[in-house]
C-alpha atoms as one frame of an Amber mdcrd trajectory, in Angstrom:
protein
 -11.569 -36.181  13.729 -11.849 -36.347  17.518  -9.864 -33.295  17.988 -11.877
 -31.382  15.127 -15.100 -32.634  16.843 -13.735 -31.013  20.304 -13.047 -27.820
  18.407 -16.384 -27.487  17.009 -17.911 -28.043  20.378 -16.012 -25.146  21.705
 -12.795 -26.605  23.218  -9.878 -24.359  22.491  -6.797 -25.635  20.433  -3.999
 -26.993  22.720  -1.575 -24.705  20.705  -1.377 -22.219  17.765   1.103 -22.268
  14.781   2.653 -18.751  14.594   3.201 -18.448  10.682   5.673 -15.251  10.820
   7.697 -15.461   7.763   8.124 -19.195   7.545   6.149 -18.864   4.047   9.228
 -16.910   3.125  12.120 -18.986   4.319  14.955 -16.589   2.972  13.404 -13.722
   5.356  14.001 -15.766   8.606  17.937 -15.381   9.129  17.926 -11.486   8.378
  14.808 -10.946  10.221  16.170 -13.106  13.052  19.483 -10.932  13.062  17.306
  -7.557  13.083  15.250  -8.646  15.984  18.043  -9.845  18.009  20.104  -6.554
  17.600  16.903  -4.468  18.129  15.876  -6.402  21.315  19.401  -5.869  22.764
  19.341  -2.062  21.834  15.956  -1.761  23.443  17.005  -3.520  26.610  20.047
  -1.457  26.745  18.465   1.900  26.007  15.592   1.571  28.240  17.426   0.315
  31.199  19.657   3.102  30.937  16.648   5.665  30.688  15.323   3.842  33.892
  18.467   4.146  35.798  19.294   7.716  35.205  15.773   8.777  35.952  15.800
   7.077  39.150  19.406   7.514  40.249  20.192  11.161  39.182  18.417  13.677
  41.715  18.297  16.127  39.037  15.580  14.007  36.929  13.385  13.489  39.892
  10.546  15.535  38.564   7.031  14.497  36.797   8.600  14.666  33.125  11.211
  12.037  34.040   8.691   9.941  36.234   6.667   9.597  32.950   9.704   8.779
  30.990  10.876   6.171  33.355   7.378   4.387  32.913   7.484   4.589  29.249
  10.695   3.070  29.238   9.549   0.277  31.623   6.518  -0.106  29.238   8.867
  -0.431  25.979  11.087  -2.993  28.110   7.999  -5.031  28.867   6.550  -4.786
  25.385   9.913  -6.214  23.649  10.163  -8.969  26.263   6.668 -10.083  25.772
   6.850 -10.878  22.303  10.557 -10.873  20.828  11.897 -13.853  22.798   8.940
 -16.018  21.479   9.669 -14.756  17.967  13.537 -15.373  18.261  12.545 -18.957
  19.482  10.422 -19.708  16.765  12.568 -18.290  13.939  15.365 -20.509  15.108
  13.158 -23.637  15.435  11.331 -25.784  12.862   8.186 -25.901  15.448   6.994
 -22.559  15.474   4.116 -22.982  18.084   2.572 -21.282  21.151   0.382 -23.027
  23.707  -3.259 -21.617  24.123  -2.601 -20.669  27.615   0.676 -18.896  26.462
  -1.117 -17.089  23.699  -3.876 -15.658  25.939  -1.253 -14.303  28.489   0.724
 -12.845  25.587  -2.650 -11.205  24.547  -3.356  -9.840  27.942   0.015  -8.372
  28.474   0.566  -6.825  25.276  -2.949  -5.002  25.331  -2.297  -3.947  28.737
   0.974  -2.243  27.950  -0.335  -0.857  24.963  -3.368   0.989  26.496  -1.175
   2.065  29.355   1.229   3.731  26.851  -1.393   5.602  25.239  -2.538   7.084
  28.612   1.376   7.828  29.666   2.140   9.680  26.470  -0.939  11.731  27.045
   0.082  12.572  30.499   3.699  13.508  29.106   1.834  16.015  26.773   0.038
  17.391  29.770   3.249  17.855  31.646   4.831  19.611  28.857   1.878  22.024
  28.478   2.160  22.864  32.036   5.971  23.362  31.968   5.709  25.626  28.812
   2.353  27.504  29.224   2.351  27.806  33.180   6.022  27.759  33.931   5.840
  29.774  37.117   2.880  27.464  38.422   4.505  24.137  37.343   5.318  23.000
  40.700   1.663  23.747  41.941  -0.031  22.309  39.046   2.155  19.147  38.491
   3.363  18.171  41.756   5.242  14.652  41.961   2.044  12.904  43.689  -0.094
  13.951  40.984   2.343  12.483  38.334   2.459   9.331  40.214  -1.384   9.175
  40.486  -1.727   9.633  36.865   0.859   6.619  36.209  -1.371   4.605  38.416
  -4.638   5.462  36.444  -2.735   4.629  33.414  -1.684   1.000  34.437  -5.030
   0.424  36.069  -7.006   1.473  32.964  -4.953  -0.370  30.709  -5.412  -3.591
  32.729  -9.060  -2.976  32.729  -9.111  -3.074  29.021  -6.782  -6.066  28.845
  -9.349  -8.072  31.163 -12.163  -7.332  28.902 -10.459  -7.938  25.584  -9.164
 -11.329  26.821 -12.382 -12.381  28.396 -14.125 -11.963  25.016 -11.304 -13.571
  23.157 -11.231 -16.715  25.253 -14.863 -17.283  24.214 -13.828 -17.531  20.442
 -14.418 -20.828  18.653 -11.503 -21.837  16.166 -13.053 -24.928  14.720  -9.709
 -26.705  14.336  -8.012 -23.627  12.857  -4.580 -23.222  14.427  -2.366 -21.402
  11.935  -2.240 -17.747  13.146  -0.696 -15.341  10.414   1.246 -13.272  12.826
   4.713 -13.235  14.847   2.932 -13.306  18.106  -0.616 -13.655  19.607  -2.713
 -10.170  19.126  -6.544  -9.792  19.509  -7.219  -8.771  15.786  -5.290 -11.857
  14.527  -7.285 -14.066  16.930 -10.680 -12.618  15.971  -9.861 -13.060  12.193
  -8.780 -16.749  12.891 -12.328 -17.448  14.524 -14.971 -19.285  12.958 -17.672
 -17.862  15.032 -19.752 -14.747  14.735 -17.134 -11.845  16.137 -19.598  -9.047
  15.861 -19.518  -8.379  19.722 -15.551  -8.803  19.616 -15.012  -6.612  16.817
 -17.548  -3.799  18.258 -15.810  -4.024  21.655 -12.325  -3.889  20.415 -13.306
  -0.954  18.366 -14.976   1.106  20.798 -12.025   0.334  23.502  -9.501   1.137
  21.269 -11.155   4.394  20.098 -11.132   5.416  23.642  -7.808   4.331  24.579
  -6.457   5.953  21.385  -8.409   8.696  19.906  -9.099  10.180  23.469  -5.522
  10.424  24.398  -4.207  11.481  20.963  -7.102  14.257  21.061  -5.536  15.463
  24.545  -2.060  15.379  23.089  -2.768  17.375  20.037  -4.910  19.947  21.966
  -1.979  20.214  24.438   0.530  20.853  21.481  -1.996  23.362  20.056  -1.693
  25.531  22.924   2.005  24.751  23.570   2.430  25.849  19.746   0.572  29.226
  20.473   2.580  29.908  23.458   5.748  29.144  21.779   4.987  31.382  18.795
   4.609  34.423  21.288   8.110  34.115  22.407  10.001  36.800  20.950  13.562
  35.403  21.282  14.494  32.769  18.215  16.682  30.854  20.756  13.750  30.629
  23.269  11.456  29.119  20.982  14.024  26.650  19.510  14.603  25.634  23.339
  10.844  25.259  23.756  10.293  23.291  20.515  13.364  21.217  21.496  11.780
  19.993  24.389   8.690  18.802  22.867  10.173  17.211  19.802  11.528  13.944
  21.329   7.762  13.347  22.687   6.170  14.228  19.391   8.472  11.796  17.716
   7.706   8.859  20.000   3.949   9.809  19.670   4.364   9.509  15.958   6.073
   6.231  16.104   3.594   4.775  18.419   0.299   6.043  17.313   0.316   6.067
  13.672   0.870   2.263  13.256  -1.660   1.684  16.160  -4.292   3.677  14.094
  -3.891   2.060  11.066  -3.918  -1.529  12.638  -6.794  -1.087  15.312  -9.278
   1.507  13.733  -9.618   0.096  10.354 -12.952  -1.810   9.559 -12.579  -5.444
  10.228 -13.629  -6.389   6.442 -10.447  -4.388   5.367  -8.172  -6.024   7.864
  -5.181  -7.534   6.117  -3.143 -10.133   8.060  -0.165  -9.945   5.812   0.001
  -6.122   6.376  -1.121  -6.324   9.924   1.731  -8.590  11.350   4.548  -6.398
   9.854   2.877  -3.348  11.259   2.404  -5.074  14.632   6.096  -6.071  14.136
   6.960  -2.147  13.947   5.404  -1.112  16.976   6.237  -3.931  19.037   9.956
  -3.755  18.628  11.125  -0.809  16.329   9.302   1.757  18.389  10.537   0.705
  21.816  14.007   0.476  20.418  13.914   3.784  18.785  12.378   5.611  21.873
  15.170   5.758  24.253  17.441   6.936  21.733  15.100   9.713  20.509  14.928
  10.981  24.022  18.588  10.720  24.503  19.738  12.544  21.532  17.331  15.135
  21.799  17.352  15.877  25.551  20.469  17.669  27.233  19.377  16.486  30.921
  19.195  12.768  29.791  22.469  12.924  28.008  24.017  14.740  30.873  22.599
  12.161  33.269  24.001   9.251  31.268  27.476  10.789  31.109  27.434  11.147
  34.920  26.291   7.526  35.340  29.010   6.249  33.047  31.565   8.485  34.786
  30.614   7.102  38.258  30.513   3.323  36.880  33.823   3.824  35.135  35.459
   5.241  38.274  33.757   2.348  40.267  35.117  -0.343  37.825  38.657   1.147
  38.258  38.967   0.790  41.836
């Protein structure tokens, strides 16, 4: 009773119970294995992309600056959520502290919004490379790409501060069971017993800005790219131009489609059951697939990986 009274007075709970799939015990072991394997693959793949982007001089251009930051974002994404999920699935006590939950929310939303802008910057880079190839070095110099990345990180951090500042003011009235695999703002809003109109409106407005504006820029860039590519007479040239963009388009689709479904639906239609599995997709599956999409479709990255492995092998044989 004392704890409930404190909750009604506005004191936050000491911890949350992350439901995950504990209501379906038969799913825990296979999901644990999938998450563990995906996490290992995500770590190896993204670390490899970061290493080759920074160690290979042939990849020291804006496109691979953006790609290395995208891989670092995906690396942080999985590390923010997956270890906690694995610990909870392997334990009978599936909890996270209140402060830990808020930190997880802050980092997760910081990374997500930053990735939206980085993906838009990558689309802009592809537009300049294909539509203005002779002026590429002038329009997209290395310092500009670094400035765009800095803007992405700072903008994402600003959004995260606003979201968490509003979330910590929510009252939960003794509710502690969070029907999710990790702490995320929509699930926290759904759990609250207070009026969440301001939280819902702010979340919708900021997500619309960070999701729809970059997505519009991406679509606009690829509209110009498609028009330019279709004018190329050589079928081989068209294939090469489309090939340089297909990896990025694949990553954009994997990231944006679940995010739009998750964050841009009306609060009244938000389903926690569907939402937790969709959040699982873009928090682990997308970061795991991204490096392999770029590796399989990008000759420069594959060549850089072969050179890195060759140097590593020669070093180990000494």
